[in-house]
C-alpha positions as CSV (number, residue, x, y, z in Angstrom):
1,M,-220.0,-18.5,-145.5
2,H,-216.6,-17.0,-146.2
3,V,-215.5,-17.5,-142.6
4,R,-216.3,-21.2,-142.7
5,R,-214.7,-21.5,-146.1
6,N,-211.6,-19.7,-145.0
7,K,-211.1,-22.3,-142.2
8,K,-211.5,-25.1,-144.8
9,N,-209.0,-23.4,-147.1
10,A,-206.5,-22.9,-144.2
11,L,-206.7,-26.5,-143.2
12,W,-206.4,-27.6,-146.8
13,R,-203.4,-25.4,-147.4
14,K,-201.6,-26.6,-144.2
15,R,-202.1,-30.3,-144.8
16,R,-199.7,-31.5,-147.4
17,P,-200.2,-35.2,-148.2
18,P,-197.2,-37.3,-147.1
19,A,-195.2,-39.1,-149.7
20,R,-196.1,-42.7,-150.0
21,A,-193.5,-45.4,-150.5
22,A,-194.0,-47.2,-153.9
23,A,-195.0,-50.8,-153.6
24,P,-192.6,-53.3,-155.2
25,D,-193.5,-54.2,-158.8
26,P,-193.6,-58.0,-159.3
27,A,-193.2,-57.5,-163.0
28,A,-190.1,-55.3,-162.8
29,A,-187.8,-58.3,-163.6
30,N,-189.8,-59.3,-166.7
31,P,-187.4,-59.0,-169.8
32,I,-190.2,-57.4,-171.8
33,N,-189.6,-54.2,-169.7
34,G,-186.3,-53.8,-171.5
35,H,-188.0,-53.5,-174.9
36,V,-190.6,-51.2,-173.4
37,A,-187.9,-48.9,-172.1
38,A,-186.2,-48.8,-175.5
39,Y,-189.5,-48.1,-177.2
40,L,-190.2,-45.1,-174.9
41,D,-186.7,-43.8,-175.5
42,W,-187.4,-43.9,-179.2
43,W,-190.5,-41.9,-178.6
44,R,-188.5,-39.2,-176.8
45,T,-185.9,-39.0,-179.6
46,M,-188.7,-38.5,-182.1
47,G,-189.6,-35.3,-180.3
48,Y,-192.9,-36.4,-178.7
49,R,-194.1,-34.8,-175.5
50,E,-193.3,-36.4,-172.2
51,M,-197.0,-36.5,-171.4
52,G,-197.5,-38.8,-174.4
53,V,-194.6,-41.0,-173.3
54,L,-196.0,-41.3,-169.8
55,V,-199.4,-42.4,-171.2
56,R,-197.8,-45.1,-173.3
57,A,-195.6,-46.2,-170.4
58,K,-198.6,-46.6,-168.1
59,A,-200.5,-48.7,-170.7
60,L,-197.5,-50.9,-171.5
61,K,-196.7,-51.4,-167.8
62,R,-200.2,-52.8,-167.3
63,F,-199.7,-55.2,-170.2
64,V,-196.4,-56.4,-168.9
65,A,-197.9,-57.0,-165.5
66,W,-200.6,-59.1,-167.1
67,C,-198.0,-61.1,-169.1
68,E,-196.0,-61.7,-165.9
69,E,-199.0,-63.2,-164.1
70,R,-199.3,-65.7,-167.0
71,G,-195.7,-66.5,-167.3
72,I,-195.1,-64.6,-170.6
73,R,-191.5,-63.2,-170.5
74,S,-190.5,-62.7,-174.1
75,V,-192.0,-60.6,-176.9
76,T,-191.5,-63.6,-179.3
77,E,-194.1,-65.5,-177.3
78,I,-196.8,-63.0,-177.9
79,T,-199.3,-63.8,-180.7
80,L,-202.5,-62.3,-181.9
81,P,-204.6,-64.8,-179.8
82,I,-202.7,-63.6,-176.7
83,L,-203.4,-60.0,-177.5
84,E,-207.1,-60.8,-178.1
85,R,-207.1,-62.6,-174.7
86,Y,-205.7,-59.4,-173.1
87,Q,-208.4,-57.4,-174.9
88,R,-211.1,-59.6,-173.4
89,Y,-209.4,-59.2,-170.0
90,L,-209.8,-55.4,-170.3
91,Y,-213.4,-55.8,-171.3
92,H,-214.3,-58.0,-168.3
93,F,-212.1,-56.0,-165.8
94,R,-214.0,-54.3,-163.0
95,K,-212.8,-51.4,-161.0
96,P,-213.0,-51.3,-157.2
97,D,-216.5,-49.8,-157.4
98,G,-217.6,-52.6,-159.7
99,A,-217.8,-50.4,-162.8
100,P,-216.2,-51.7,-166.1
101,L,-213.6,-49.9,-168.0
102,A,-215.1,-47.5,-170.6
103,F,-214.5,-48.4,-174.2
104,T,-212.5,-45.2,-174.4
105,S,-210.3,-46.4,-171.6
106,Q,-209.9,-49.8,-173.2
107,Q,-208.9,-48.2,-176.5
108,M,-206.3,-46.0,-174.7
109,L,-204.7,-49.1,-173.3
110,L,-204.7,-51.0,-176.6
111,V,-203.5,-48.3,-179.0
112,P,-200.0,-48.1,-177.3
113,L,-199.8,-51.9,-177.8
114,K,-200.2,-51.6,-181.5
115,G,-197.5,-49.0,-181.7
116,F,-195.2,-51.0,-179.5
117,F,-195.4,-54.2,-181.6
118,K,-195.1,-52.1,-184.8
119,W,-191.8,-50.7,-183.4
120,L,-190.7,-54.2,-182.4
121,T,-191.2,-55.5,-185.9
122,R,-189.5,-52.5,-187.6
123,S,-186.6,-52.9,-185.2
124,R,-186.3,-56.6,-186.0
125,Y,-186.9,-57.8,-182.5
126,I,-189.8,-60.0,-183.8
127,L,-190.4,-61.4,-187.3
128,Y,-194.0,-60.3,-187.7
129,N,-196.4,-57.9,-186.0
130,P,-199.1,-59.8,-184.0
131,A,-201.0,-56.6,-183.3
132,S,-201.4,-55.6,-187.0
133,E,-204.8,-57.4,-187.1
134,L,-206.0,-56.5,-183.6
135,V,-209.4,-54.8,-184.0
136,L,-209.8,-52.0,-181.5
137,P,-213.2,-51.4,-179.8
138,R,-215.4,-48.7,-181.3
139,K,-215.0,-45.5,-179.5
140,P,-218.5,-44.2,-178.5
141,V,-219.5,-40.6,-179.3
142,R,-221.2,-39.3,-176.3
143,L,-222.5,-35.9,-175.4
144,P,-221.1,-34.2,-172.2
145,A,-223.1,-35.5,-169.2
146,H,-223.5,-31.9,-167.8
147,V,-223.4,-28.5,-169.5
148,L,-223.1,-25.5,-167.2
149,S,-225.4,-22.6,-168.0
150,V,-224.1,-19.0,-167.9
151,Q,-225.8,-18.6,-164.5
152,D,-224.1,-21.7,-163.2
153,V,-220.7,-20.5,-164.2
154,E,-221.3,-17.1,-162.6
155,H,-222.4,-18.7,-159.4
156,V,-219.3,-20.9,-159.3
157,L,-217.0,-17.9,-159.9
158,N,-218.6,-16.0,-157.1
159,Q,-217.7,-18.8,-154.6
160,T,-214.1,-17.5,-154.5
161,D,-213.2,-15.3,-151.5
162,V,-211.4,-12.6,-153.3
163,T,-210.5,-10.8,-150.1
164,T,-207.7,-13.4,-149.6
165,S,-204.6,-14.0,-151.8
166,W,-205.4,-17.6,-152.6
167,G,-209.0,-16.5,-153.4
168,V,-207.7,-14.1,-156.0
169,R,-205.5,-16.8,-157.5
170,D,-208.4,-19.3,-157.6
171,R,-210.7,-16.7,-159.2
172,A,-208.0,-16.1,-161.9
173,I,-207.7,-19.8,-162.5
174,L,-211.5,-20.3,-162.9
175,E,-211.7,-17.2,-165.1
176,V,-208.9,-18.3,-167.4
177,F,-210.4,-21.8,-167.8
178,Y,-213.8,-20.3,-168.7
179,S,-212.5,-17.5,-171.0
180,T,-209.9,-19.5,-173.0
181,G,-211.2,-23.1,-172.9
182,V,-207.7,-24.5,-172.2
183,R,-207.2,-28.0,-171.0
184,R,-206.1,-28.7,-167.4
185,S,-202.6,-29.7,-168.3
186,E,-202.3,-26.7,-170.6
187,L,-203.2,-24.3,-167.8
188,A,-200.9,-26.0,-165.4
189,A,-198.0,-25.6,-167.8
190,L,-198.6,-21.8,-168.5
191,A,-195.7,-19.5,-167.8
192,V,-195.9,-15.8,-167.0
193,F,-194.4,-14.8,-170.3
194,D,-197.1,-16.8,-172.1
195,W,-199.6,-14.1,-171.3
196,D,-199.4,-11.1,-173.7
197,R,-201.2,-8.3,-171.9
198,A,-201.0,-5.9,-174.8
199,R,-202.6,-8.3,-177.3
200,G,-205.0,-9.9,-174.8
201,A,-203.8,-13.4,-175.6
202,I,-202.3,-16.5,-174.1
203,T,-199.9,-18.8,-175.9
204,V,-200.4,-22.4,-175.2
205,R,-197.1,-24.2,-175.7
206,Q,-196.9,-27.9,-176.5
207,G,-200.6,-28.5,-176.2
208,K,-202.3,-31.8,-177.2
209,G,-200.4,-33.3,-180.1
210,G,-197.3,-31.2,-179.2
211,K,-198.8,-28.1,-181.0
212,D,-198.6,-24.5,-180.0
213,R,-201.6,-22.1,-180.3
214,V,-202.5,-18.6,-179.4
215,V,-205.9,-18.1,-177.8
216,P,-207.6,-14.8,-176.8
217,I,-208.5,-14.0,-173.2
218,G,-211.5,-11.9,-172.3
219,D,-211.2,-8.6,-170.5
220,R,-212.7,-9.8,-167.2
221,A,-210.4,-12.8,-167.1
222,A,-207.4,-10.6,-168.0
223,A,-208.3,-8.2,-165.1
224,W,-208.3,-11.0,-162.5
225,L,-205.2,-12.5,-164.0
226,G,-203.4,-9.2,-163.8
227,K,-204.5,-8.8,-160.2
228,Y,-203.1,-12.2,-159.4
229,V,-199.8,-11.7,-161.2
230,D,-199.2,-8.2,-159.8
231,E,-200.4,-8.7,-156.2
232,V,-200.5,-12.4,-155.3
233,R,-197.9,-14.3,-157.3
234,P,-194.9,-12.5,-155.9
235,S,-195.8,-13.7,-152.4
236,L,-196.1,-17.3,-153.6
237,S,-193.0,-17.6,-155.8
238,R,-189.9,-19.2,-154.4
239,E,-186.3,-19.0,-155.7
240,P,-185.3,-20.2,-158.2
241,D,-188.5,-19.0,-159.9
242,D,-189.0,-21.0,-163.1
243,G,-191.7,-18.6,-164.3
244,T,-194.7,-20.9,-163.9
245,L,-197.9,-18.7,-164.0
246,F,-200.1,-20.4,-161.4
247,L,-198.4,-21.5,-158.2
248,T,-199.6,-23.5,-155.3
249,D,-199.4,-22.3,-151.7
250,Y,-196.0,-23.9,-151.6
251,G,-194.7,-22.0,-154.6
252,E,-194.8,-25.0,-156.9
253,R,-196.5,-25.8,-160.2
254,F,-199.9,-27.3,-159.9
255,E,-200.2,-31.0,-160.5
256,K,-203.1,-32.0,-162.7
257,N,-205.0,-33.8,-160.0
258,R,-204.5,-31.0,-157.5
259,L,-205.7,-28.5,-160.0
260,G,-208.8,-30.6,-160.7
261,D,-209.5,-30.9,-156.9
262,L,-209.3,-27.1,-156.6
263,V,-211.9,-26.5,-159.3
264,R,-214.1,-29.4,-158.1
265,R,-214.3,-27.8,-154.7
266,Y,-215.7,-24.6,-156.1
267,L,-218.1,-26.4,-158.4
268,E,-219.5,-28.3,-155.3
269,W,-219.7,-25.0,-153.3
270,G,-221.6,-23.6,-156.3
271,G,-224.1,-26.5,-156.2
272,V,-222.7,-28.3,-159.3
273,K,-222.1,-32.0,-158.7
274,A,-220.9,-33.5,-162.0
275,P,-217.8,-35.3,-163.1
276,G,-215.2,-33.4,-165.2
277,S,-214.3,-30.3,-163.0
278,C,-211.9,-28.4,-165.3
279,H,-213.4,-29.9,-168.5
280,L,-216.8,-28.6,-167.5
281,L,-215.5,-25.0,-167.8
282,R,-214.0,-25.9,-171.2
283,H,-217.3,-27.3,-172.4
284,A,-219.1,-24.2,-171.0
285,C,-216.7,-21.9,-172.9
286,A,-217.3,-23.6,-176.2
287,T,-221.1,-24.1,-175.8
288,H,-221.8,-20.5,-174.7
289,M,-219.7,-19.1,-177.6
290,L,-221.5,-21.3,-180.1
291,E,-224.9,-20.2,-178.7
292,N,-223.9,-16.6,-179.1
293,G,-223.1,-17.0,-182.8
294,A,-219.4,-18.0,-182.9
295,D,-218.4,-20.0,-186.0
296,I,-217.5,-23.6,-185.2
297,R,-214.1,-23.3,-186.9
298,F,-213.2,-20.4,-184.6
299,I,-214.1,-22.7,-181.6
300,Q,-212.0,-25.4,-183.2
301,A,-209.0,-23.1,-183.2
302,L,-209.7,-21.9,-179.7
303,L,-209.9,-25.5,-178.2
304,G,-207.0,-26.8,-180.3
305,H,-208.9,-29.6,-182.0
306,A,-207.0,-31.2,-184.8
307,D,-210.2,-32.6,-186.3
308,L,-213.4,-30.6,-186.8
309,S,-215.5,-33.6,-185.8
310,S,-214.2,-33.2,-182.2
311,T,-215.6,-29.7,-182.1
312,Q,-219.0,-30.7,-183.7
313,I,-220.1,-32.3,-180.5
314,Y,-220.8,-28.8,-179.2
315,T,-223.4,-28.3,-181.9
316,N,-225.3,-31.2,-180.3
317,V,-225.3,-29.7,-176.8
318,S,-226.1,-26.1,-177.9
319,I,-229.9,-26.2,-177.6
320,V,-230.5,-22.5,-177.4
321,K,-229.7,-21.7,-181.1
322,L,-231.5,-24.9,-182.1
323,K,-234.6,-23.8,-180.3
324,E,-234.5,-20.3,-181.9
325,I,-234.2,-21.7,-185.4
326,H,-237.0,-24.3,-184.6
327,A,-239.3,-21.5,-183.4
328,A,-238.5,-19.3,-186.4
329,T,-238.9,-22.0,-189.1
330,H,-241.2,-24.8,-187.9
331,P,-244.7,-24.3,-189.4
332,A,-246.5,-25.4,-186.2
333,K,-245.9,-22.3,-184.3
334,L,-248.1,-21.3,-181.4
335,K,-247.8,-17.5,-182.0
336,R,-248.9,-17.7,-185.6
337,D,-252.4,-19.3,-185.0
338,R,-252.6,-18.8,-181.3
339,S,-256.3,-17.8,-181.3
340,A,-257.3,-20.7,-183.6
341,L,-255.3,-23.2,-181.6
342,L,-256.8,-22.1,-178.3
343,A,-260.3,-22.2,-179.8
344,T,-259.6,-25.7,-181.0
345,L,-258.2,-26.8,-177.7
346,G,-261.2,-25.2,-175.9
347,A,-263.7,-27.0,-178.2
348,E,-262.0,-30.3,-177.7
349,H,-262.1,-29.7,-173.9
350,E,-265.8,-28.9,-174.0
351,E,-266.6,-32.0,-176.1
352,E,-264.7,-34.2,-173.6
353,T,-266.6,-32.6,-170.7
354,S,-269.9,-33.2,-172.3
355,D,-269.1,-36.9,-173.0
356,A,-268.1,-37.5,-169.4
357,P,-270.7,-39.4,-167.3
């Protein structure tokens, strides 16, 4: 198995995707883009993370392209009915595979619009805010589609070929994901000095919402991380070394998509076919800790959730503790009256047999 996988890894490491030339943007000359650029610069001057700026830039670029197709070239032309028309467009939009945009995705495309027009109004570019009364779609609260068991996680971890340098690196990545519950972007941004060996902790800098937090790392994950840092990373680093913790085979920082592809390959090799890749290990970390008795507020601090309601979803997927409490407290327990129950079931079976023709 490892021989075949090493060949796959070698091919994957040697093939670097060629850079693609960007297609010309037909909406690039739209005057609305000037306001968008000024709005994004304002976001940067307010100290917000570049990741948040890029998310808003992507959403607003899509809106400007929609306006260009309909001949809308000034922010003063945009009214509430136009914004509602754009909202209906997002609702009826279909992706190449025929699937609609999820309500969560629709909301992520509309929220930056509300902020954009609020800024335009405050900056006196428009007289009133047409997005002030735009009603956003309700964001559904859904349980994770797939929750890995402890056995699933162990099987996935064992897919790494730790006799190779990149196998040790990949094992360290998977272990850190599972042990700390960090997000994909947070792990990609980790630096070597963010790991405190003495304290057994990792500092996540500028996480979601631009907040720092310190999270513990388990002994096993720390052991694999130490093996990677001491034995593997020196051979991957290139000068000038910016201190990024996890490096690709080219000595570069992992991009989010490439990191997700790496984890997804090991999940598939471990027999797990579910969307989410890196987030599956984050869910597993929280769920398994909750099932073993961790307080939900500690899990909230570990995951970096600003609101406890975001963490409470794990109480709905943690079925182990719920089953234990159900078995201990529900009056209709099989063990309590097992003999009587079996006698009753046996009598009912005999009665049904005697009534049969």
